[in-house]
Structures are given as structure tokens and as C-alpha cells.
N, C-alpha and C positions, 0 to 999 in steps of 0.2 A: 820439183824443180822451180815451178813459177813461184812459190813462196820463197824460196831461197833468193830469187833475182829481186824480189819486192824488197826483201830484207837489206841486200845489198845496195840497191837504188837510194833506200833511206839512208844506210851508214853512210853512203857517199856524200849525202847532205850533210849528215852530223860530223863528217870529217872536215868539211868546209867549214863549219861553224865552229870547230875545234881550232882550226887555224885563225879564225876572227879573235878567239881567245888569246892565242899565241902571240898574234901582232900587239895586242894590248898588255901583253908581258904577264899574262896569267896561264896556269897550266891548260894545255890544249885539250878540253874536253867540250864535246857539241853533242845535242841531244835534239832530236824531233819526236813529236807524238803524231801518231797516224790515227785517224778514225777508222771505223770499221770498213770503209770504201778504200782505204789506203791513201786518203788525202791527209796533207800536212796540216795540222790544226793548232801546233805548238811549236815553237824553236826556243832554242837555248844554247848557250856557251858559258863557260865560267866567266864570271865578272867580279870576283871576289876583291881584285885588285883596283878594279876601276869603281865599283860600287863601294868599297871599304866595308865589305859586308860578308860576314863568314858563311851566310847562308847562300849566296848567290851563286850556287852551283849551277851548272848546265841543266841537269835534270829537274830541279827545282823551278827554273826560270820557264823551261817548256812546258811543265805541269802548271804553271800559274796561267801561260798564255793560252793553252787549250782550254782549261777552265773557263777564261774569260770570253774565248771565241765561241765555244759550246754553251755558254751560259749556264753551265754547272760545275761542282766540284767532283760529281761522280763521273769518272771516265771510265765507267764499264764500257767494254765494246773496243776500246782503244789500245794501242801499243806504244810503248815507249822504246826509241832506238837511241842509244847512246855509244860514245866510243870506248868508255871505260867501266868497268864494273863499278855500280854505285856503292858508296859508303853507308853507314849505318843512319845517317840522318834522311838520305835521299831514299834508301830501302823503305823506311818508315813512311815516308811520303807517297811511295809508290803502292804500299798496301792500303794507305788510308785514302787514296785516290780511287781505289777499285779497278785499277787497270786489267785487263786481261792478261797482259802478255809485257815481257821485258827482253828485249834483244840488244847484246853489247858485245863490242869487240874484243878488248883486251882484259884479261884478268888483272886485278890489282890484290897481290898478295899481302900487302901491309894493311889495308884498311877495307878490303872488299868486303860486302855485307850480303852478297847474293851467290854464295856458293864458295868463296875463298875462305875467309877465318871466321865467318859466321854465314848463316843464310835466312835472314830475316824474312824474305819474299815469300818463302815455302815453308815458314814455321807452322806446324800443325795446331800449335796454341793459340794463334789468331784466328779472327773471324773471316779472314780473306787470305786466300794464296794466288799468286802470280806465276804463269808459265814462264819459264826462263830458257832463252835460245842463246848460247853464249859462242864465242869465236867466229862472229862473223865479220870478216874483213880482218881478223886479228892481226896479222902481219903488218898491215897498213897503220892501224892504229898504234901498234906497239913502236913503229918506226917513228911516227909523228912525237910521241912521247919522249922516246929516248932522244931525239934531236933536240928537244926542247930542254932537257935536263943535262945533256952534255953541254949545251950552249951556256947554261947557269954556271957549270963548273969551270970554264974558260975564262 
């Protein structure tokens, strides 16, 4: 139960970061990296529109900041908490960063690569596999995403 509360606290932070992306006109996805003690060592939100960069996904930016703060690319012992199931690019970065765990809120049935249309992070052919915890504050993440896309349609 304590672990679930820890994931929810981290997801609340990620949802706030996702709102920052939304305010900048980007898809509202936010992410935080926690060290093994539960401290936030990396933060990110989608910045593709602001940076004019197709790789500026919340997960990538959070992993970069965590690497800088910890002084290593190897994030073993860390957990990535993100509001939306990562895509293939981000799933590859998650595996290559050697994260222990991925926690996400909403499923992404169109491009999800952590259990939806493919499962990169748990592929047994790779040299590292990541524990996945899905559906943490899923309803909140879905509401945020749905509101953003409904706003675009108007």
C-alpha cells in the first residue's frame, strides 16, 4: 500500500508537469525519475512544439535530467513515472538507461510500446528488462489527455 501511495505522489507531480506541456500547446505528458530513495532526480514534459524537436518527449527529457543530476547514463535503481504509456523511441531509451521500473498512468493504444501494441521494455531478446506498473491514476491522466484533444477539435 505504501508503494502505491509513492507511485501516486510521483504521478501527481507528473500530471502537473503534463499541464505545463498543455499550456505550451503540446500533448500533455509529464514524467519524473525517482532514485531508489524516492527522490525526484529528473523531470520532463513534452516540449516538441516549443523545441521544434521530435525527440523532446517527456520521458526523454526526464531521463536526460536524471543522468545529468546523477552523473551517469546508467539509471539502475531508478523508476520512471510518466502519465502516458511510452512510445517505441522512449521505450528504447528506458531499456538503454537500465531503469529498474516504469510506472505509467494511461494506456496508449495507438503507439504504446510497453504493453499495448508492442512491449519493448519486457522483450526477452534484449539484455535488460524493466518492471512495468500500469494504470496508476489512469482516470486522471485520461481526463487530461481527452480534454486536450477535444480542445484541438473545437
